[in-house]
C-alpha positions as a printed NumPy array, in Angstrom:
array([[  0.   ,   0.   ,   0.   ],
       [  1.281,   3.464,  -0.89 ],
       [  1.497,   6.199,   1.765],
       [  1.638,   9.934,   1.129],
       [  1.064,  13.045,   3.211],
       [ -1.496,  15.776,   2.628],
       [ -0.638,  18.987,   4.463],
       [ -3.473,  20.972,   6.052],
       [ -2.759,  24.016,   3.879],
       [ -3.244,  21.892,   0.744],
       [ -6.641,  20.508,   1.709],
       [ -8.514,  23.382,   0.033],
       [ -6.947,  22.609,  -3.348],
       [ -7.536,  18.899,  -2.805],
       [-11.192,  19.619,  -2.021],
       [-11.529,  21.739,  -5.185],
       [-10.107,  18.901,  -7.274],
       [-12.566,  16.403,  -5.765],
       [-15.473,  18.743,  -6.51 ],
       [-14.437,  18.726, -10.143],
       [-14.839,  14.952, -10.27 ],
       [-18.564,  14.912,  -9.399],
       [-20.996,  15.476,  -6.541],
       [-19.087,  15.664,  -3.263],
       [-20.748,  14.544,  -0.019],
       [-19.244,  14.803,   3.46 ],
       [-20.397,  14.796,   7.118],
       [-22.23 ,  17.959,   8.161],
       [-23.783,  18.715,  11.543],
       [-27.435,  19.711,  11.35 ],
       [-29.886,  19.938,  14.232],
       [-27.631,  18.157,  16.697],
       [-26.93 ,  15.128,  14.472],
       [-24.57 ,  14.471,  11.61 ],
       [-25.594,  13.624,   8.087],
       [-23.816,  13.132,   4.777],
       [-24.717,  16.214,   2.732],
       [-23.551,  17.687,  -0.54 ],
       [-20.881,  20.254,   0.337],
       [-19.48 ,  23.165,  -1.643],
       [-16.96 ,  24.501,   0.895],
       [-14.479,  22.721,   3.184],
       [-15.612,  24.802,   6.165],
       [-18.984,  23.04 ,   6.1  ],
       [-17.405,  19.65 ,   6.86 ],
       [-17.224,  18.394,  10.435],
       [-14.017,  16.364,  10.371],
       [-14.384,  15.206,  13.973],
       [-17.839,  13.651,  13.795],
       [-18.402,  10.185,  15.231],
       [-21.35 ,   8.862,  13.237],
       [-24.147,  10.054,  10.988],
       [-27.743,   9.022,  11.652],
       [-28.198,   7.367,   8.259],
       [-25.135,   5.462,   7.044],
       [-23.643,   5.932,   3.556],
       [-25.753,   2.931,   2.548],
       [-28.404,   5.531,   1.634],
       [-26.426,   6.477,  -1.484],
       [-26.431,   2.932,  -2.854],
       [-29.666,   1.431,  -1.533],
       [-32.053,   4.34 ,  -1.256],
       [-34.762,   4.458,   1.425],
       [-37.28 ,   4.718,  -1.412],
       [-36.691,   4.622,  -5.139],
       [-38.512,   4.121,  -8.38 ],
       [-37.397,   1.014, -10.229],
       [-39.429,   1.507, -13.366],
       [-42.787,   2.325, -14.869],
       [-44.54 ,  -0.085, -17.236],
       [-43.813,   2.093, -20.242],
       [-40.168,   2.623, -19.247],
       [-37.09 ,   0.473, -19.653],
       [-36.518,  -0.094, -15.974],
       [-32.977,   1.278, -16.016],
       [-31.112,   3.765, -13.847],
       [-32.362,   7.339, -13.991],
       [-30.08 ,   9.34 , -16.31 ],
       [-29.684,  12.05 , -13.642],
       [-27.641,   9.561, -11.595],
       [-24.737,   9.283, -14.008],
       [-22.724,  11.944, -12.186],
       [-19.784,  10.486, -10.219],
       [-20.335,  10.387,  -6.467],
       [-17.51 ,  11.305,  -4.081],
       [-17.988,  10.299,  -0.447],
       [-15.484,  12.063,   1.778],
       [-15.013,  11.189,   5.436],
       [-16.342,   7.645,   5.777],
       [-15.188,   5.894,   8.912],
       [-13.774,   2.407,   8.881],
       [-16.94 ,   0.779,  10.24 ],
       [-19.029,   2.252,   7.415],
       [-16.507,   1.07 ,   4.823],
       [-16.814,  -2.434,   6.248],
       [-20.596,  -2.001,   6.135],
       [-20.476,  -1.274,   2.407],
       [-18.329,  -4.357,   1.854],
       [-20.982,  -6.487,   3.583],
       [-23.623,  -4.964,   1.301],
       [-21.377,  -5.713,  -1.693],
       [-21.519,  -9.429,  -0.869],
       [-25.303,  -9.264,  -1.053],
       [-25.987,  -6.888,  -3.925],
       [-23.029,  -7.715,  -6.183],
       [-23.308, -11.501,  -5.969],
       [-24.811, -13.004,  -9.112],
       [-27.3  , -11.962, -10.19 ],
       [-25.97 ,  -8.51 ,  -9.273],
       [-28.412,  -5.719,  -8.498],
       [-28.001,  -3.317, -11.475],
       [-29.001,  -0.217,  -9.496],
       [-26.558,  -0.886,  -6.661],
       [-23.76 ,  -1.902,  -9.036],
       [-24.091,   1.26 , -11.143],
       [-23.898,   3.462,  -8.052],
       [-20.91 ,   1.642,  -6.622],
       [-19.041,   1.831,  -9.917],
       [-19.448,   5.597, -10.145],
       [-18.474,   6.264,  -6.524],
       [-15.177,   7.33 ,  -4.994],
       [-14.763,   6.45 ,  -1.31 ],
       [-12.393,   8.497,   0.845],
       [-12.139,   7.305,   4.431],
       [-11.139,   9.325,   7.481],
       [ -9.894,   8.403,  10.944],
       [-12.017,   8.941,  14.052],
       [-12.041,   8.81 ,  17.84 ],
       [-14.699,   6.453,  19.295],
       [-17.372,   7.566,  21.732],
       [-19.39 ,   5.654,  24.342],
       [-21.416,   3.783,  21.698],
       [-18.606,   2.446,  19.491],
       [-17.611,  -1.216,  19.679],
       [-16.11 ,  -1.74 ,  16.223],
       [-12.696,  -2.677,  17.6  ],
       [-13.976,  -5.931,  19.08 ],
       [-15.446,  -6.889,  15.685],
       [-12.291,  -6.083,  13.729],
       [-13.945,  -3.257,  11.783],
       [-12.053,  -0.373,  13.419],
       [ -9.442,  -0.405,  10.65 ],
       [-10.098,  -0.778,   6.925],
       [ -7.547,  -2.495,   4.707],
       [ -9.698,  -2.384,   1.571],
       [-12.944,  -0.943,   0.254],
       [-11.676,   2.623,  -0.174],
       [ -9.792,   4.679,  -2.736],
       [ -8.036,   6.913,  -0.199],
       [ -8.   ,   6.884,   3.587],
       [ -6.968,   9.953,   5.59 ],
       [ -5.417,   9.507,   9.05 ],
       [ -5.176,  12.625,  11.194],
       [ -1.732,  14.107,  11.862],
       [ -0.869,  17.29 ,  13.79 ],
       [ -0.25 ,  19.169,  10.522],
       [ -2.386,  17.273,   8.022],
       [ -3.177,  13.687,   7.121],
       [ -1.289,  10.501,   6.394],
       [ -3.017,   9.145,   3.295],
       [ -3.25 ,   5.443,   2.488],
       [ -3.894,   4.734,  -1.185],
       [ -6.199,   1.755,  -1.561],
       [ -7.099,   1.469,  -5.249],
       [ -6.027,   2.242,  -8.803],
       [ -8.424,   5.184,  -8.783],
       [ -6.805,   6.403,  -5.577],
       [ -3.395,   6.255,  -7.236],
       [ -4.774,   8.247, -10.172],
       [ -6.036,  10.963,  -7.802],
       [ -2.616,  11.201,  -6.153],
       [ -0.803,  11.229,  -9.5  ],
       [ -3.062,  14.034, -10.746],
       [ -2.216,  16.11 ,  -7.66 ],
       [  1.451,  15.359,  -7.085],
       [  2.082,  18.932,  -6.007],
       [ -0.314,  18.583,  -3.082],
       [  1.227,  15.437,  -1.585],
       [  4.594,  14.841,   0.083],
       [  6.571,  11.802,   1.079],
       [  5.798,  10.509,   4.562],
       [  8.545,  11.161,   7.112],
       [  9.57 ,   9.09 ,  10.114],
       [  7.959,  11.748,  12.319],
       [  4.676,  11.329,  10.422],
       [  4.731,   7.576,  11.001],
       [  5.421,   8.176,  14.701],
       [  2.489,  10.578,  14.919],
       [  0.304,   8.077,  13.047],
       [  1.201,   5.335,  15.52 ],
       [  0.592,   7.667,  18.482],
       [ -2.859,   8.581,  17.163],
       [ -3.821,   4.942,  16.578],
       [ -2.679,   3.966,  20.07 ],
       [ -4.704,   6.837,  21.547],
       [ -7.689,   5.72 ,  19.506],
       [ -7.381,   2.111,  20.679],
       [ -7.389,   3.238,  24.324],
       [-10.538,   5.299,  23.786],
       [-12.844,   2.305,  23.192],
       [-15.185,   1.712,  26.117],
       [-17.444,  -1.052,  24.753],
       [-16.579,  -4.544,  23.679],
       [-18.489,  -7.511,  22.315],
       [-17.182, -10.841,  23.546],
       [-17.141, -12.897,  20.353],
       [-15.825, -16.125,  21.833],
       [-18.387, -18.868,  21.317],
       [-21.093, -16.324,  20.535],
       [-22.831, -18.444,  17.886],
       [-23.072, -21.383,  20.291],
       [-24.242, -19.138,  23.109],
       [-27.038, -17.75 ,  20.957],
       [-28.081, -21.307,  20.082],
       [-28.092, -22.379,  23.713],
       [-29.845, -19.226,  24.929],
       [-32.68 , -19.259,  22.39 ],
       [-35.253, -19.681,  25.173],
       [-33.611, -17.29 ,  27.641],
       [-36.092, -15.051,  29.533],
       [-33.759, -12.109,  28.777],
       [-35.185, -11.999,  25.236],
       [-38.718, -11.589,  26.606],
       [-37.66 ,  -8.852,  29.019],
       [-36.128,  -6.779,  26.26 ],
       [-38.943,  -7.543,  23.818],
       [-41.374,  -5.992,  26.324],
       [-39.223,  -2.88 ,  26.501],
       [-38.742,  -2.659,  22.724],
       [-41.117,  -0.325,  20.861],
       [-40.825,  -2.334,  17.621],
       [-40.353,   0.953,  15.776],
       [-37.63 ,  -0.36 ,  13.456],
       [-35.255,   2.548,  14.12 ],
       [-32.317,   0.194,  14.691],
       [-32.773,  -1.457,  11.309],
       [-33.282,   1.82 ,   9.455],
       [-30.022,   3.332,  10.732],
       [-28.017,   0.099,  10.452],
       [-25.285,   0.174,   7.763],
       [-25.708,  -3.535,   6.978],
       [-29.487,  -4.122,   7.12 ],
       [-30.623,  -4.817,   3.562],
       [-34.241,  -5.915,   3.776],
       [-36.518,  -4.181,   1.3  ],
       [-39.892,  -4.638,  -0.297],
       [-40.988,  -4.026,  -3.875],
       [-44.501,  -2.84 ,  -4.571],
       [-46.541,  -1.394,  -7.412],
       [-48.127,   1.966,  -6.592],
       [-50.977,   3.348,  -8.65 ],
       [-50.455,   6.96 ,  -9.705],
       [-53.886,   7.248, -11.282],
       [-56.425,   4.991, -12.973],
       [-54.061,   4.188, -15.833],
       [-50.493,   4.594, -14.567],
       [-48.468,   2.745, -11.968],
       [-44.88 ,   2.757, -10.735],
       [-42.828,  -0.05 ,  -9.26 ],
       [-40.937,   1.078,  -6.168],
       [-38.372,  -0.405,  -3.823],
       [-38.228,   0.825,  -0.24 ],
       [-36.609,  -0.122,   3.027],
       [-38.347,  -2.803,   5.04 ],
       [-37.626,  -3.903,   8.59 ],
       [-37.7  ,  -7.284,  10.302],
       [-39.238,  -5.445,  13.281],
       [-42.409,  -4.787,  11.311],
       [-45.171,  -7.351,  11.793],
       [-45.844,  -7.583,   8.061],
       [-42.229,  -8.502,   7.278],
       [-42.801, -12.176,   8.064],
       [-46.248, -12.377,   6.522],
       [-46.455, -14.785,   3.584],
       [-49.12 , -16.107,   1.247],
       [-51.974, -17.831,   3.03 ],
       [-51.782, -15.465,   5.992],
       [-49.003, -17.319,   7.839],
       [-46.477, -15.181,   9.729],
       [-43.193, -16.903,  10.582],
       [-42.313, -14.152,  13.113],
       [-45.715, -13.296,  14.581],
       [-44.618, -11.821,  17.93 ],
       [-42.423,  -8.929,  18.971],
       [-40.244, -11.446,  20.815],
       [-39.672, -13.399,  17.589],
       [-38.705, -10.243,  15.733],
       [-36.5  ,  -8.796,  18.474],
       [-34.543, -12.008,  18.918],
       [-34.198, -12.518,  15.167],
       [-32.278,  -9.267,  14.717],
       [-29.609, -10.339,  17.18 ],
       [-29.216, -13.67 ,  15.43 ],
       [-28.991, -11.899,  12.076],
       [-26.271,  -9.496,  13.261],
       [-24.218, -11.687,  15.571],
       [-24.445, -15.28 ,  14.347],
       [-20.922, -15.787,  13.015],
       [-20.61 , -17.194,   9.5  ],
       [-17.053, -18.455,   8.779],
       [-17.369, -17.248,   5.18 ],
       [-19.174, -13.953,   5.742],
       [-18.215, -13.029,   9.31 ],
       [-20.567, -10.938,  11.439],
       [-23.306,  -8.751,   9.995],
       [-22.599,  -6.067,  12.597],
       [-19.786,  -3.506,  12.271],
       [-20.06 ,  -1.983,  15.76 ],
       [-20.916,   1.555,  14.641],
       [-23.241,   2.154,  17.622],
       [-26.092,   3.692,  15.629],
       [-28.685,   1.241,  16.941],
       [-27.809,   2.227,  20.521],
       [-27.68 ,   5.989,  20.007],
       [-30.937,   6.213,  18.072],
       [-33.002,   3.643,  19.986],
       [-35.894,   5.521,  21.659],
       [-36.181,   2.743,  24.266],
       [-32.511,   3.029,  25.218],
       [-31.729,  -0.624,  24.441],
       [-27.988,  -1.255,  24.184],
       [-26.848,  -3.921,  21.752],
       [-23.742,  -4.967,  23.68 ],
       [-25.576,  -5.05 ,  27.005],
       [-28.235,  -7.385,  25.589],
       [-25.553,  -9.809,  24.401],
       [-23.77 ,  -9.615,  27.754],
       [-26.966, -10.458,  29.628],
       [-27.75 , -13.312,  27.248],
       [-24.265, -14.708,  27.825],
       [-24.682, -14.31 ,  31.572],
       [-28.062, -16.079,  31.55 ],
       [-26.374, -19.4  ,  30.788],
       [-25.485, -20.909,  34.147]])
């Protein structure tokens, strides 16, 4: 992997170059939360954010989108051909996109998702965890792939890891903005990463977790939390790896209809409803427990479906904490 340095005073020119490549989105603070918004000036970016409410998944699998109309061809809207530059993604969200890739790019690949991924440029950025983060225990606190460039904070700029051919092309096109990395820069990089590692306050114990979930299927802890849960679906809507959706035909008038895809949630009662009126997850307990099995049941080929971003904890109106639930389930086996 190639390493270069971007000095703070050169970031403005770097930002201008990125804007010339397409639509540039970065984390912006609005109304007390952070969100990825289209930005036109570097001063609008909050470089020290922890998480956005909606993950960058929203750019590739939209909360609601038109697939096609009967008279149309069912292809991507021509207004979406502009390259998409995502600046400031944290490692956990990059891992989240890679999990989505396994789903949407496996054959047969989803043409809408694939087209958006192919026209995107992903630029990661380092972060300091808060009280909700537990990505380190899941191995998603550091990204080795899935990005074009990754910026690690230094006292006077950023150490930049180049992760793709496109990333190399960006560096080559801006050679005057980047310098060689010095020994002092590597020391500062190591110091920052050590500080970051010490900042984690939550941890998921992964050892034997799949077996523990099997053995604790009937634990009363599930029922206690299911009673507390509001079944609102917030945790699934803000999750960077949830990928359930539904497709429906919506009538526009007596003669025209549109086929739409929109987010669905396993917390919704209708999610498990099938033909004949049978529901394979009829109770809130069934749905609550299912989400934990979906996120934490380790698959040797796919890994975990959770990246430890902490969104489900921060935005849960019932104050349910993902790690605490797993700890209590583990502790219920005596």
